[in-house]
N, C-alpha and C positions, 0 to 999 in steps of 0.2 A: 226792461231785460232785452234784452238784441235782436233784432226783426221781431218783434210781440203786437198782439192789437193792441190799441184804443179802442176807448169805448164809446170817442164822440168825439167830431170833430171841433179839434180846439183853436179858437176862435176868440181869443180874452177880449175881456167888453173893453182893454189896456188898446184896445185898436180903433178903439172911436173918437180917440180925443187926436187932438190936432198933428202934423205933421210937419218937420224941420223941413226946412227950407233945400236939406240936400238930398230928401226924398221924395220927389214933388212927381204928380202924373206924371209933368211934361217929361221926365228921364223916363220913363221908360218905354221903351221900342217894341211897335206890338206888331210881328208878324204872322203868317200865315201860307204856310207849305199847302199845294193842292193838293195834297190827302186830306187835307182837314187841320193836320195839325199847328197847336194854336202855338208860340212863341216869345213868351217877355225876357226884353234881355232889359238890364240895368249895369250900367257901365262904374265900377268903382273902384277904383285907383288905389284907395288907401292901404293894402297889402296885398301882393305878388299870389293870391290864390282865385280861386273860383268856386260857388255855391251853383251845385247843377240837382234841381230837384226836378224828375220827372212823376206826375201827379196824373194818375187815370180815375174815371166817373163812374165808378165801380164799388163797392159794399156791404155791408150784408145788407139794404137796405134790396139791394139786386137780387137775393135771395131768393129760394124756394124752399118750399119743404122736403128732405131729403139731399138737401144740397147746404143745409144751410153753416156755412164756417167755410165755404168754400174759398171766398175771396182773400181771407186770410192764410188758407192753406197755398195759395197761387203766387202770396207774397214769396212763403217761407221760400216754392221749387222755384223763386225767379233769380233765385241762389245758386243752385243748385244745378248747373248746365245746361245751357244752348249749342245754337249750330256752329257757334264757336272757340265755346269759352268751357274748359269741363268741370263739372261741378267741385265748387269749391275755390277755383282761378281766377272769380273774378277781385273776390277780397287781397289774393295775394296779387295778380295786377294792383289792384288801386294802392295796399301797401306798400309796395315796390316803389309807387312813384310819388311816397311822401302824405296821402289822401285816405281815409275814414269813409265809411259810409253806415248806411242805417234802411232804417223803411217801415211803416205801419199804415194796417189796415181800420176803417173807423164801419161808423155807420154808412155814412156818403162816397169814400173814395180808400182810395188805398193812391200813398206815396213816397217813394223812390228817392234820398238824398244823401246826394255825394259832394263832399269837398275835398279840395285836392290845390296841389302845387297848381299855375294857370298853365305851366308848359304841362302841362299832362292834358290838356281842357280835349283834342283829339282823341287824344287815346278811352276817356271815359266817355264820350260822347258815341263814339263804335258802339265799345259794351253796352250802352243801355241802349243803341238803335237794337242791335244783335239782338236782347231780348225780349225788347219789346213785342216782336213775332217768331221769335226763334228760339224760344224755352221748348228743352228736350224733354221731359216728361219723363225723364227711363223710368222705366218698372221697378225696376230695384231699388232704385235710387227714393221712388215716391212712394215708394210702401218701408221703408224706413223712416223718410221724414212723415210719414201718416204716423209713426210711433209719437216721432218727436210732439205732433203735436197735440195727440191726447195726451201725452203726458202731460202738455203743459196748458191744458184744460184740469187734467186732476190737483197741480200745485196752486192756477191759480181760481178756479171756481170752486173744484169736487172738495178740494180741503182747507176753504177761505167760509167761515162765516156769514161775512160781511158779503161775500158774492155772492155766495148760496142765496142768501135776500134779497139780495138787489135782482139775481137773475128771476126769481120766481113772482116779484112784484111787479117787474116788469113786464114778466109773463100775463102775467093776471090783468094790469091795467091794462094791456095793448089787445086786444083780441086778434083783429085781422090784417094793420100794418105789419110791414116784415120787422119792424121794428120792435114786433113781438119776441123774437129773438136775439141774442148778447152776438157780438163779433166773432167770438169763437166756435161759436158753432151749439151741437148738441153731440154728446157723444155719438149716439147709436149713427147720427150722420158723417161725423167722421171717423169712424172704423167700417161705414160700408159706402160712400165715396166710387161710382165706377171712374175707371183713369179714360173710358171716354165722354162720360158727362165735363170731367176734370180738363179737357180738352176744346169739347163744345163752349166751355163758358169761359175760358182764358180767349178761343179765337170770338165771341160775341167782343167781350169789353177790351182785348188788348189791342187796341187800333190806333192807327194816330188822331182820328177825328173824334176818338174819344179820351183825349192827353191833349194836359197841355206840360210844356214844356221851359220854366224857370231858370233863366243862367242870369245871377249875379257876378261881380267879381273884375278881375283886372284880365279884361280881351278887351277889341277893339271891335266896335259891331258888325261890321262889313263882313271881317273875319271867322267870326263868331259865326255870322248867318251862313256864310259859305259852307263852313263845317258841317252845319246843321243838317242844310239841304245837301251836302252829299253823301252820308248816313241815313238824315231820316228821310230824306225825299222818296227814296226808291222803293218803302212798304206800302204797298197799296190801300185803300183807305177801306175801311170793313164798312157793311150793312149797319148802319142805327140802331144800335142797340133797344130791347122795348124801352118801354115809356113804364115805371113803376106807376100806373093805378088806383090799384087799391085805396082809400081815404078810409081814416077811423072812424067807426060808424061813435054817436054819439053817446056813452056812458050813462047807464038812466040808476043809478043810485052807487052807496059805499061798498068795494068789496075789502075782502077779508083775507087775509089768509097769515093760517098758521105753522110755522115747520119748527119740527123735532127731534133735535139734534145735540150733542153733546156740547155741554159749551159751560163757560164757569158763569155768565151772569147771562139773559136776555140781548137781544137787538131790536133795533124796533128801525121802520120801515116807512114814514107817509109818501107816498109818491099823488098829485096832484096832474091831467093833461095841461099842457104847455105849449105855446104858439111854437112856430118853427119862423129860421130868423126873417123871414120875406114875410110877416106879418106885421104889423102895424103895434103891434101890442112887447114884442120881444126885447125891445129897448127897455122898456117900463119896467117889463120882470127879471133884466138882469141889473137894471138898476134895486131895484129889489131884494135880490137875490142875496147882491154884495153887504146889503142893510141890514138884511134879516142871519147873513150866515160868514160873513167874512171878517176870519178875527176875533178875538176875545172881546171887542169893543161890539161885536155881533148884537144883536138885542136878541136873539135866538141864545147865544153863546151866552151872553150874561145873564138870563134869567134860565137856561137849565143849567149851568155848572157854576156860574157864582153865587146866584143869591137862592134858589133851592137844592141846591147842591144834587139834582137829582141824576147827574149825567157825567159822564169826564171829558165827551168828547161829543161834540156834533159838526156835522158838516153835509153840505151836497148843494144844490143849485137847477139850475137850463142848461142844457150841452147847445150849442152852437148844431142845429141840424135843417138838412131839407124841408121835410115832413114836421108836424107836431108830431113833440116827443114829452116828456113827463119833468118836472119838476119835482126834484124829490128833496126828501129831509130825513138826515139819514142820524140815527143816537146810540152811541153804546154808554149805557143806562148803569149807573153803582149798583153792587151785587143786590141790596134793597130796595131799588126804586119799582114804582111801579109803572108798566107801561103803561096803563089807562091814565095814568096823571101825567104823562109827557106827554102825553101825545093831547089831552086839553087843555095843556101850558101852550103850547102850540096854537091850539084853537085859539087859545086867548092870544096873543099877541097875531095872530091874523085877522083878527078883527077889532083888532086894531089899528091896527095899517090900514082895512074895508071904510073906517068910522074917519082916521084922521091922514088918513095920510104920514107920509115921512118928514123930516125936518131938513131945514135945509141945508145946518149942520150935516146931516147925515150925506144929504147929496155932494157934499165937499169932497166929503172922505173919499167916498168911491172915485169919485173925480183923480182924487189925489192921487189914490196909490191907481189906479190907473192908468196916470202920468207915468209913475215910475216904474210901472210893469212895463207900459210901450218904448220908453227911451232906453233900459236895457233890452228890450227884447233889439233895437234897431242899432246898439254900435257894432252889432257883425255882420256879416255879410250873408250869413245863414240866416237870421234872421230876418233881414228885410227879405227875401225869396221863402222864407215858411208863410210871413204873413199874404206876400201875392199867392204862392198856392192856395191857403185854405181858402180865404176872400173869392178867387176864383172858379173854387171847388164850389162854396156852402152857396156863396148867392152868384153864381152865375158869371162874373164878371169882376174882375180884381179893381173895376175903375170906384165900384161900391168900398172900398179905404179908406179915398181918398172922401167919402161925399160923407162917410158918417158923422161926425164930427157936427155937423147941420141937425142930425134928428135928434144925436146924445143930446145937446146944449138943450133945444126946444123941450124938453121931456119937463113936463110943469107935477103940480104934488097930484094932479085931478086925476092926469093921464095912469101916474099909481092906484088912487084910487080903484078907480075902472077897471083896469088890471084884472089888479087881486081880485075883487067880487066878480069877476068873469072866471078867475081860473079857480081859484081858493071855496069851492063849493062839494056839499058833498056829495052830488050827483057824479062828482070828475075827480072823488076823491081814491084811495085804492092804500088800504094799513097793512104792512106786513109784522108780524113778529117771531124773532126765532126763541122757542126758547128747548131748556135743557128738557130730557123725559122727564115725566112727572111733575115740571113746573107748575105751577098753578099762576103765575100770572103773567 
């Protein structure tokens, strides 16, 4: 969906493989303006186009009760008028120049992505700089967009059994940390935000010292930097935003949540607390995620769908988040399947991993899929900009993109076993079941 929320930062496991010679850390030119804006420039003259990504270190992780979903809402409002650009004019000017754009909000960041012919570079920089601190939040437009976001929540969450189950499992598993709520926020908050609160939040997080600008494409570094300084340099730095200090306390037993909702078949989701990207177990758990859940040859698909014929689909894994989040397994059972049996099968497969780990062939399969994903992503300037932006936001530095290979290549079966034993425990487990009214399974 155009300019919609995402539930999580997407730095695919593919990003950990070795990088081709045409995309080296040394090729990334790093600059920092006096106001704190970090700038990453990568010249790529393959086509006469540019990809301009402006990312802000703000997402649902930075919200509080009463203001849940506001990060995503501000993303919408950034396309609805500023000091120099009327509502809807950003898109019109972009399209007139032959370009296109999008935006997304996640748990840990909000990103604005522009793709356009190189000749339009200054015009695009000017518009992005203008809305960094010049968004108008016109009261009438704000109320109209509020209803758009409320409708988006109804369509994406309230009318989706899978999303309702996911939201309830997340809110049950995570009590204290802001990951307790989803990116789109609670409906009562969406309908209740006050304009003054929205503006305060915008002014807190939309500042150059809380952002990174990535430009990849057909430009000359010196000229591009001159234009960036011209349009972004005059924007004053803001007060550093407050840090997220809440740490989720240890869970002390299995939690269960049962939802009664109209449905043709039950749905099941099991989640365990999982490490953030900066924890040493994150990469071993990422490898295990793909072995358990990626593709029709994955362990859980093979067992639940093909062998025991309990389900029509199984999916999940762990997102790449700054703070510890959840490793989830979602199952779409067959009409006569017993959710308790499905849960038992999943636990049996996890017990096998804890006892014996995984095979060398399974690890190689993960690596092969990762290479394919990564190389496909790097075929475009937008793919390169995306990898740089997401790594910068989640890991704190784009340079991690170029060193992940060492960590990934060093993963041993023993590390996977240790991670599985640490995280797949009854004490960290939350089980969610969605049942039709009157259902007894």
